[in-house]
Steps between C-alpha positions, in 0.01 A plus 500: 500500500711737292470875484687803374597738775610861491857631537694304763602700805866393475587816300744290300436725203642805679808654343816288534850641554773255421825489694786267413631275777796259497468192282434158651765262622633269239450144615638339187161498327461545123503861381144632525335775293559858601172509690638225723849637547385840630297598801266798479319659793146624440454819700147621566372825648545499876180540702480489876332190632172556676667378818715812487812308395699609195664218307841560349443320169869489410608354832598164350843407639679200354570376152337265255578128516393233255386158619505192277273202573518192273231230520582303181162598353586871515762747617372800697705818520383715792607846606495617860373838376130457561544122555384424147589277204714631215509187286328163477714295263378172351824332394321215320320744269700737283435803283589509132841637609568199720450687828276369781141618492452780757146534637571849635430794270768761564386863474686798639347668806222240531444284811631145463308177571384449860531872575292628789296819477291699742228762468754738655761607244768554765457148634499360146830677441650332807361156416637511145831683544639422844772235532387186679738272687518158324564178690719365217649611169481169316333162522494196272243230566554136410353157567705489821387853595142517363381810688639844571403825668591862432405764757529874440437743784459877517503720811457860385554816703136597436392208719404283203604135539471240223591131492474305174566126480535303176483121516629295208478135398734306277392467135182695563364818343317606817631737767313553828515863612419626850485872575468675836469878522494694826441873490411619854587863424249494213225316691256790484521510118366145453743431219420234241748295297524315169755248375557541126630307201607694194548695291340231285699179457815404315540177306354635179567269206404522136235249401272437205205474739554817706194654337280219638614494863435789738818637655463721804334534839277203586315434826317186613228605743161350587588203279525729197804585288505876437735666252572872539631695202698821566230707330246368753691655792427860590692500829450158651267202482429320828396132513319384815357164598639149486844595369729224371771712337582809297768479235671597181514232233585445136502193277778316684560664842312634799567695820225476760446645847305245706344624828529295819437713811444869566389580143161657430493551121698521177572811299604576142629854468688739276797724567523705184508241223623221729258236627540327838306225671492488876349377824340736752612420854279518807627758749414613853622839626757517218649157579456196278599135482440286194623200307471410136666284236680617190481261206739600223564235238378307200144418399564125485185306573663250738684774690186711542290204612763401754523858630129513586321826588303472173812612311404260221253772398800700382486273197331667207440339160312789343122547493436200275761270651371555854177328398704182446729535803361172638674328206808722483619405850501118457665540160776712657549228761524240222767710329693522828473122547654423161760773547622322813542186288669651193643823648386674181173685451506437125477125555247559778276683251534215250403232752209700642374542142531125442311421822218738406486349151474148644221604737298650216593235241156326513317829443737600221464156340122531507518849351723397209291188428189715486672739260606206284141369496368843404747512215369168363135611496573832330401371151158397636466834679553687173238286323243571772581871487449510124180296521333724760629848420164662561387287796732543798280295734501199268875538446567499876280193550694303237831621646403363841406166347833494312700563817307229686558250222876560491527551878664842482437815700562843341594630847709197586817663371450816705372399842798283604737780398297760691540299819878532468504877454504592875808282553675656201418848634627402846832371369529799268479739795720281720777532242429865422531626858733248666813648661640146499564539126686830547864438414433127447690363197388215276738381230729674253419862438204514744656654811181630661160334461321812626606714202448471127719275285774740377530319166127416455581133445232360729224729366581385144497133607170563678354658186617206288340245734179701502497506118552123486222451751265705280593292194416178684152622594222392261379780274146570619290812450527818303809539273551857625502372858761242402724774358467702818593196709807442284612857571495448876846336521656809343310733734593292807866483396532879502291528816715249691826671401454734798374235742719331765688208347368270775146562379601445136671175601178377662293590193746331265516175699122499528473536120746216441307267731172600335642430154613155614154420630336635184726294276419183693124556486480608136746247362476191718181513705212287376151649476 
């Protein structure tokens, strides 16, 4: 169940006063953007707690420390200010500038991923701006040390106590997060808490298919994948029921909060123009204990399936492609299989295309033979048409007899090809949306199969093979229709100039194999 609720009681939108505090310790990490290198304290109007206690919102002794956790799959940069994540770096995936993809969107004065918030603005200020005590400042996991734990603890003068534990696994995109909040001095207020991810998600990359794939807040609840656009959010949207995860996702990457214990619902909310997803924690007398999982990584089919928690539903092939997802997934696995053999996705595409062509060879053979037979009876068809211009029923009767006599079927050339269309659509979308092709080179000038050929060589070759294929087809039907068909190679050449080169490679190889089969049937096959 999903519903839009009124203004959240956290008062996060109250006026903010910014005060500079000392910059974080330098632990030898790469220079971060200015929003990382500076710490800013968000001051909110001070109101007396209903318990009679006044909280000194600026009573945050200590200084900021940065914690670096490396798991091979990702590098997490934490800060002890608020016990949150500053960066999630995917070293195996780079931006156009050659820097690691960062799944954290940096915005000044906005809460960072895994921030805690309360419906009491003073408590939120403490949770997000106080300095927690970390158990370590660095950790690097390996095969010999496959697990690791980071604990951050806060004991505040207001009586608020928080313990956050982060459990990591080697070469894994998942982090288990446990949070315990004790607030005895606020017990009468029945405080509630959320854990947030935002603002939005980093890892934005330019792609020719961005317009097809939804990028933004996505929640899987009650076995339904719900996408929430910013314009759909007034203050917050709450999702209740059988909650699997709430996330941000784009074409290639996803960051999901997965509930385990002590979570009652998911929320998608706005702070100004910034969108956050979050989990609402269960609380009793202002205290709460919960656990959840953070998944922050790639949308690779095998990785998502292995991770469980229905994360495979992060995969999105567009409205049309999702109808053929049952074919897309096995085709992606076939690509991965051949990649492990050749260590090159270009050759994997070629061999998957060959395998598909072999599987459908009997149907294609039957289709071309039927087209050849139809071509041979065309002179008789024209005679019958001239003979019975004014009697369509008689003309159709003689046509049927003609087809029976020569054992041809006017639909025989179409039906076998129609049966192959779902597979072609499946492979088309597998190549269009596959992160595996991102940054994958082929040969020569093709350095990335997920982007267009920079010199348009493969689109031109594809157009030439398509033209040759048209020339080999028997000329049947209306002359105007034949001219239109001959124009298609030109149209497709210009269309494919903006398509990923991996997709153009598939289409070209498929054309070459089809031409070979056509040539054999038309030149050497006996009737």
